[in-house]
MMTF fields as JSON, N, C-alpha, C and O atoms, coordinates in Angstrom:
{
  "mmtfVersion": "1.0.0",
  "mmtfProducer": "UNKNOWN",
  "numBonds": 391,
  "numAtoms": 392,
  "numGroups": 98,
  "numChains": 1,
  "numModels": 1,
  "chainsPerModel": [1],
  "groupsPerChain": [98],
  "chainIdList": ["A"],
  "bondAtomList": [4, 2, 8, 6, 12, 10, 16, 14, 20, 18, 24, 22, 28, 26, 32, 30, 36, 34, 40, 38, 44, 42, 48, 46, 52, 50, 56, 54, 60, 58, 64, 62, 68, 66, 72, 70, 76, 74, 80, 78, 84, 82, 88, 86, 92, 90, 96, 94, 100, 98, 104, 102, 108, 106, 112, 110, 116, 114, 120, 118, 124, 122, 128, 126, 132, 130, 136, 134, 140, 138, 144, 142, 148, 146, 152, 150, 156, 154, 160, 158, 164, 162, 168, 166, 172, 170, 176, 174, 180, 178, 184, 182, 188, 186, 192, 190, 196, 194, 200, 198, 204, 202, 208, 206, 212, 210, 216, 214, 220, 218, 224, 222, 228, 226, 232, 230, 236, 234, 240, 238, 244, 242, 248, 246, 252, 250, 256, 254, 260, 258, 264, 262, 268, 266, 272, 270, 276, 274, 280, 278, 284, 282, 288, 286, 292, 290, 296, 294, 300, 298, 304, 302, 308, 306, 312, 310, 316, 314, 320, 318, 324, 322, 328, 326, 332, 330, 336, 334, 340, 338, 344, 342, 348, 346, 352, 350, 356, 354, 360, 358, 364, 362, 368, 366, 372, 370, 376, 374, 380, 378, 384, 382, 388, 386],
  "bondOrderList": [1, 1, 1, 1, 1, 1, 1, 1, 1, 1, 1, 1, 1, 1, 1, 1, 1, 1, 1, 1, 1, 1, 1, 1, 1, 1, 1, 1, 1, 1, 1, 1, 1, 1, 1, 1, 1, 1, 1, 1, 1, 1, 1, 1, 1, 1, 1, 1, 1, 1, 1, 1, 1, 1, 1, 1, 1, 1, 1, 1, 1, 1, 1, 1, 1, 1, 1, 1, 1, 1, 1, 1, 1, 1, 1, 1, 1, 1, 1, 1, 1, 1, 1, 1, 1, 1, 1, 1, 1, 1, 1, 1, 1, 1, 1, 1, 1],
  "groupList": [{"groupName": "UNK", "atomNameList": ["N", "CA", "C", "O"], "elementList": ["N", "C", "C", "O"], "formalChargeList": [0, 0, 0, 0], "bondAtomList": [1, 0, 2, 1, 3, 2], "bondOrderList": [1, 1, 2], "singleLetterCode": "X", "chemCompType": "L-PEPTIDE LINKING"}],
  "groupTypeList": [0, 0, 0, 0, 0, 0, 0, 0, 0, 0, 0, 0, 0, 0, 0, 0, 0, 0, 0, 0, 0, 0, 0, 0, 0, 0, 0, 0, 0, 0, 0, 0, 0, 0, 0, 0, 0, 0, 0, 0, 0, 0, 0, 0, 0, 0, 0, 0, 0, 0, 0, 0, 0, 0, 0, 0, 0, 0, 0, 0, 0, 0, 0, 0, 0, 0, 0, 0, 0, 0, 0, 0, 0, 0, 0, 0, 0, 0, 0, 0, 0, 0, 0, 0, 0, 0, 0, 0, 0, 0, 0, 0, 0, 0, 0, 0, 0, 0],
  "groupIdList": [1, 2, 3, 4, 5, 6, 7, 8, 9, 10, 11, 12, 13, 14, 15, 16, 17, 18, 19, 20, 21, 22, 23, 24, 25, 26, 27, 28, 29, 30, 31, 32, 33, 34, 35, 36, 37, 38, 39, 40, 41, 42, 43, 44, 45, 46, 47, 48, 49, 50, 51, 52, 53, 54, 55, 56, 57, 58, 59, 60, 61, 62, 63, 64, 65, 66, 67, 68, 69, 70, 71, 72, 73, 74, 75, 76, 77, 78, 79, 80, 81, 82, 83, 84, 85, 86, 87, 88, 89, 90, 91, 92, 93, 94, 95, 96, 97, 98],
  "secStructList": [7, 7, 7, 7, 7, 7, 7, 7, 6, 6, 3, 3, 3, 3, 3, 3, 7, 7, 7, 7, 7, 7, 5, 7, 6, 6, 1, 7, 5, 7, 7, 6, 6, 6, 1, 7, 7, 7, 1, 3, 3, 3, 3, 3, 3, 3, 7, 7, 7, 5, 7, 6, 6, 7, 7, 5, 7, 7, 7, 1, 1, 7, 6, 6, 7, 3, 3, 3, 3, 7, 1, 1, 7, 1, 3, 3, 3, 3, 3, 6, 6, 3, 3, 3, 3, 3, 3, 3, 4, 4, 4, 3, 3, 3, 3, 7, 7, 7],
  "xCoordList": [9.327, 9.032, 9.33, 10.391, 8.153, 8.063, 8.879, 9.015, 9.556, 10.762, 9.91, 9.199, 9.987, 9.348, 10.329, 11.193, 10.288, 11.218, 10.31, 9.352, 10.697, 10.217, 11.126, 12.089, 10.904, 11.808, 12.079, 11.355, 13.013, 13.418, 13.151, 13.152, 12.942, 12.745, 11.615, 10.503, 11.812, 10.652, 10.618, 10.003, 11.365, 11.339, 10.167, 9.396, 9.857, 8.721, 9.036, 9.783, 8.549, 8.677, 7.892, 6.718, 8.085, 7.148, 7.303, 8.4, 6.264, 6.449, 5.935, 4.719, 6.856, 6.532, 5.436, 5.35, 4.44, 3.34, 3.78, 3.892, 4.013, 4.645, 3.73, 2.515, 4.239, 3.169, 3.102, 4.093, 2.326, 2.142, 2.358, 2.3, 2.615, 2.614, 4.248, 5.238, 4.277, 5.817, 6.067, 7.133, 5.362, 5.75, 5.425, 4.406, 6.417, 6.342, 4.955, 4.447, 4.595, 3.59, 3.605, 2.585, 4.961, 4.957, 5.074, 5.439, 4.743, 4.538, 6.023, 6.093, 7.015, 8.254, 8.216, 7.638, 8.732, 8.792, 9.892, 10.926, 9.782, 11.01, 11.479, 10.711, 12.737, 13.262, 13.441, 13.423, 13.575, 13.219, 14.298, 14.104, 15.624, 16.684, 16.257, 16.629, 15.383, 14.92, 13.885, 13.772, 12.904, 11.926, 12.21, 13.094, 11.596, 11.723, 11.141, 10.188, 11.573, 10.983, 9.616, 9.504, 8.826, 7.477, 7.774, 8.708, 6.89, 6.817, 5.68, 5.679, 4.709, 3.668, 3.857, 4.136, 3.703, 3.864, 3.002, 2.316, 2.979, 1.925, 2.828, 3.801, 2.45, 2.879, 2.949, 2.001, 3.923, 3.951, 4.096, 3.537, 5.039, 5.229, 5.881, 6.927, 5.489, 6.146, 6.893, 6.678, 8.023, 9.005, 8.429, 7.213, 9.096, 9.092, 8.485, 7.837, 8.621, 8.114, 8.849, 8.303, 10.067, 10.793, 11.846, 12.462, 12.023, 13.045, 14.489, 14.578, 15.552, 16.955, 16.952, 17.588, 16.215, 16.138, 15.331, 15.429, 14.387, 13.809, 12.283, 11.463, 11.953, 10.307, 9.506, 9.743, 8.491, 7.437, 7.129, 7.108, 6.894, 6.476, 5.302, 5.375, 3.992, 2.982, 3.186, 3.368, 3.084, 3.262, 1.792, 0.644, 2.248, 1.069, 0.57, -0.64, 1.397, 0.675, 0.401, 0.854, -0.426, -0.456, -0.374, -0.376, -0.291, 0.075, -1.218, -2.402, -0.778, -2.109, -2.011, -2.231, -1.728, -1.86, -1.221, -0.16, -1.61, -0.949, -0.237, -0.962, 1.18, 1.835, 2.776, 3.32, 2.942, 3.645, 5.13, 5.162, 6.289, 7.408, 8.471, 8.261, 9.722, 10.673, 11.198, 11.063, 11.77, 12.271, 13.598, 13.802, 14.596, 15.706, 16.036, 17.074, 15.063, 14.885, 15.089, 14.695, 15.549, 15.288, 16.332, 17.109, 16.433, 17.326, 16.427, 15.526, 16.758, 16.141, 16.328, 17.512, 15.561, 15.909, 14.856, 13.819, 15.431, 14.598, 14.317, 15.149, 13.002, 12.084, 11.479, 10.674, 11.892, 11.375, 11.288, 10.427, 12.135, 12.307, 11.55, 11.542, 10.767, 10.228, 10.824, 11.23, 10.902, 11.571, 10.846, 9.631, 11.628, 11.046, 11.923, 12.93, 11.367, 12.005, 11.734, 10.664, 12.987, 12.943, 13.389, 14.591, 12.423, 12.78, 12.287, 11.58, 12.714, 12.032, 10.804, 10.644, 9.793, 8.601, 8.635, 7.691, 9.632, 9.976, 9.766, 8.961, 10.444, 10.584, 9.553, 9.573, 8.301, 6.911, 6.597, 6.682, 6.208, 5.741, 4.162, 3.697, 3.486, 2.041, 1.415, 2.001, -0.148, -0.888, -1.838, -2.622, -1.655, -2.818, -4.15, -4.343, -5.168, -6.614, -7.618, -7.596, -8.335, -9.287, -9.183, -9.958],
  "yCoordList": [28.284, 29.205, 30.746, 31.212, 31.296, 32.887, 33.433, 33.091, 34.589, 35.366, 36.653, 37.07, 37.237, 38.495, 39.361, 39.017, 40.683, 41.774, 42.972, 43.366, 43.52, 44.475, 45.89, 45.989, 46.705, 47.92, 48.463, 48.039, 49.315, 49.946, 51.5, 52.007, 52.127, 53.732, 54.207, 53.927, 54.952, 55.662, 55.084, 55.609, 53.815, 52.931, 52.343, 52.008, 52.142, 51.666, 50.572, 50.862, 49.187, 48.134, 48.283, 48.386, 48.343, 48.366, 47.363, 46.816, 47.043, 46.404, 46.972, 47.094, 47.389, 47.911, 47.214, 45.996, 47.981, 47.391, 47.618, 48.643, 46.085, 45.883, 46.465, 46.438, 46.993, 47.21, 46.063, 45.342, 45.887, 44.463, 44.855, 44.024, 46.238, 46.749, 46.159, 46.598, 45.388, 45.041, 45.756, 45.495, 46.541, 47.097, 48.342, 48.668, 49.471, 50.956, 51.228, 50.375, 52.296, 53.102, 52.807, 52.732, 52.642, 52.066, 50.742, 50.314, 49.959, 48.294, 47.822, 46.606, 48.279, 47.582, 46.842, 47.416, 45.724, 45.179, 45.249, 44.648, 46.05, 46.307, 45.252, 44.67, 45.057, 44.252, 44.999, 46.216, 44.203, 44.465, 45.542, 46.23, 45.713, 46.801, 47.958, 49.053, 47.783, 49.347, 50.1, 51.321, 49.135, 49.877, 50.563, 50.061, 51.66, 52.355, 51.624, 50.904, 51.67, 50.885, 51.697, 52.908, 50.871, 51.465, 52.537, 52.33, 53.618, 54.465, 54.118, 54.584, 53.288, 52.698, 51.521, 50.413, 51.755, 50.646, 50.486, 51.438, 49.193, 48.865, 48.744, 47.99, 49.548, 49.282, 47.692, 46.916, 47.425, 45.683, 45.69, 44.855, 46.881, 46.719, 47.876, 48.258, 48.47, 49.964, 49.373, 48.262, 50.33, 50.517, 50.585, 50.528, 50.676, 50.969, 52.188, 52.393, 53.123, 54.406, 55.399, 56.179, 55.225, 56.038, 56.94, 56.432, 58.115, 58.726, 58.346, 57.652, 59.066, 58.934, 59.05, 58.254, 60.069, 60.329, 59.474, 59.507, 58.547, 57.581, 58.095, 57.393, 59.239, 59.624, 59.029, 58.954, 58.644, 58.056, 59.033, 60.257, 58.372, 59.047, 58.335, 57.118, 59.142, 58.268, 58.601, 59.683, 57.119, 57.013, 57.496, 57.243, 58.269, 58.818, 57.581, 57.549, 56.498, 55.648, 54.359, 54.232, 53.422, 52.245, 51.109, 51.291, 49.757, 48.71, 48.453, 48.523, 48.191, 48.038, 49.288, 49.104, 50.531, 51.558, 51.589, 50.97, 52.138, 52.162, 53.365, 54.335, 53.67, 54.998, 55.249, 54.349, 56.536, 56.968, 56.938, 57.566, 56.376, 56.354, 57.175, 57.06, 58.084, 58.517, 57.562, 56.362, 57.96, 57.162, 56.499, 55.407, 57.137, 56.703, 56.36, 55.808, 56.743, 56.352, 54.85, 53.975, 54.407, 53.439, 52.532, 52.83, 51.271, 50.122, 48.921, 48.57, 48.091, 46.953, 45.99, 45.655, 45.23, 43.656, 42.665, 42.937, 41.498, 40.224, 39.677, 39.574, 39.209, 38.513, 37.565, 37.873, 36.173, 35.043, 35.065, 34.545, 35.616, 35.813, 36.847, 37.015, 37.727, 38.963, 40.111, 40.402, 40.906, 42.48, 43.323, 43.471, 43.977, 44.691, 46.08, 46.32, 46.812, 48.19, 48.599, 48.553, 49.018, 49.593, 51.039, 51.288, 52.102, 53.272, 54.038, 53.447, 55.405, 56.038, 56.559, 56.772, 56.83, 57.457, 58.727, 59.11, 59.444, 60.52, 60.413, 61.089, 59.65, 59.013, 58.718, 58.461, 58.788, 58.352, 59.858, 60.739, 60.045, 61.195, 61.512, 62.61, 60.293, 60.359, 59.245, 58.245, 59.165, 58.109, 58.24, 59.173, 57.143, 56.64, 56.687, 55.702, 57.425, 57.249, 56.998, 57.624, 56.045, 55.962, 54.721, 54.653],
  "zCoordList": [192.034, 193.179, 192.587, 192.172, 192.688, 192.35, 193.334, 194.509, 192.513, 193.337, 193.533, 192.618, 194.662, 195.06, 195.437, 196.242, 194.842, 195.357, 195.829, 195.165, 197.046, 197.731, 197.623, 198.384, 196.925, 196.597, 198.068, 198.969, 198.338, 199.58, 199.325, 198.203, 200.414, 200.105, 199.552, 199.998, 198.554, 197.733, 196.477, 195.549, 196.35, 194.992, 194.578, 195.478, 193.492, 192.791, 191.881, 190.947, 191.98, 190.948, 189.966, 190.322, 188.751, 187.729, 186.548, 186.44, 185.596, 184.38, 183.245, 183.098, 182.298, 180.959, 180.443, 180.595, 179.741, 178.981, 177.463, 176.79, 177.146, 175.661, 174.646, 174.843, 173.57, 172.422, 171.58, 171.459, 171.148, 170.215, 168.658, 167.752, 168.471, 166.877, 166.54, 167.125, 165.782, 165.229, 164.006, 163.449, 163.512, 161.942, 162.017, 162.625, 161.276, 161.218, 160.238, 159.51, 160.368, 159.58, 158.025, 157.34, 157.537, 156.15, 155.885, 154.789, 156.961, 156.657, 156.919, 156.742, 157.217, 157.613, 158.984, 159.907, 159.183, 160.25, 161.126, 160.834, 162.39, 163.097, 164.094, 164.86, 164.035, 165.05, 166.536, 166.726, 167.298, 168.997, 169.409, 170.411, 168.512, 168.647, 168.12, 168.543, 167.087, 166.768, 167.341, 167.225, 168.146, 168.846, 170.114, 170.808, 170.557, 171.585, 172.632, 172.335, 173.951, 175.0, 175.519, 175.711, 175.65, 176.033, 177.397, 178.171, 177.534, 178.61, 179.605, 180.744, 179.145, 179.833, 180.749, 180.291, 182.097, 182.689, 183.869, 184.24, 184.579, 185.565, 186.911, 186.922, 188.093, 189.3, 189.893, 189.778, 190.389, 190.664, 192.2, 192.912, 192.764, 194.131, 194.795, 194.27, 195.79, 196.335, 197.293, 197.777, 197.647, 198.503, 200.013, 200.194, 200.806, 202.577, 202.763, 203.789, 201.811, 202.153, 203.143, 203.924, 202.963, 204.097, 203.283, 202.346, 203.602, 202.908, 203.825, 204.838, 203.075, 203.769, 205.309, 205.999, 205.838, 207.284, 207.93, 209.156, 207.363, 208.017, 208.153, 208.745, 207.635, 207.855, 206.653, 205.448, 207.43, 206.543, 205.308, 205.438, 204.105, 202.981, 202.395, 202.226, 202.0, 201.414, 199.909, 199.352, 199.344, 197.937, 197.174, 197.54, 196.001, 195.282, 194.445, 194.219, 193.927, 193.267, 194.212, 195.35, 193.533, 194.339, 193.354, 192.137, 194.018, 193.083, 192.078, 192.408, 190.992, 189.939, 189.112, 187.915, 189.481, 188.724, 187.351, 187.285, 186.315, 184.828, 184.834, 185.056, 184.627, 184.896, 183.775, 183.135, 183.57, 182.489, 183.167, 184.225, 182.804, 183.249, 182.26, 181.053, 182.736, 182.153, 181.271, 181.511, 180.296, 179.306, 179.503, 178.972, 180.298, 180.661, 182.187, 182.553, 182.965, 184.312, 184.978, 184.207, 186.078, 186.537, 186.17, 185.263, 186.897, 186.654, 186.293, 187.054, 184.752, 184.615, 185.179, 185.158, 185.802, 186.464, 185.754, 185.15, 186.01, 185.395, 186.488, 187.389, 186.585, 187.828, 187.026, 186.147, 187.328, 187.024, 185.051, 184.341, 184.766, 183.191, 182.665, 181.446, 183.568, 182.974, 183.291, 184.416, 182.144, 182.393, 183.212, 183.086, 184.18, 185.118, 185.164, 184.498, 185.99, 186.216, 187.708, 188.315, 188.158, 189.561, 189.68, 189.588, 189.896, 189.738, 191.109, 191.925, 191.302, 192.259, 191.843, 190.641, 192.748, 192.382, 191.816, 191.125, 192.029, 191.373, 189.834, 189.193, 189.432, 187.883, 187.094, 185.891, 188.112, 187.494, 187.227, 188.082, 185.881, 185.247, 185.618, 185.924, 185.513, 185.895, 185.878, 185.463, 186.404, 186.519, 185.282, 185.112, 184.419, 183.223, 183.704, 184.417, 183.617, 184.059, 182.638, 181.578, 182.978, 181.807, 180.758, 179.804]
}
């Protein structure tokens, strides 16, 4: 059975887009602990769209958008064995187009 998570408020659930490159420019293979986490992600789910006062807020992003996220924002979660991230829409730096 697949687990579904619907974020609350202005939070967004994203999945990082993993870089397939496993070695450095000099040809040295890098372990996972030495690699930086990617900042590109795909939006998986949106929150309820309400702020702390209960006012409706329209999201700028939509499900399926490729976005650029801050390096250290959000909370890592594991859903059905996949690494995902829940963060506030404010932690999304931009939408990747093209």
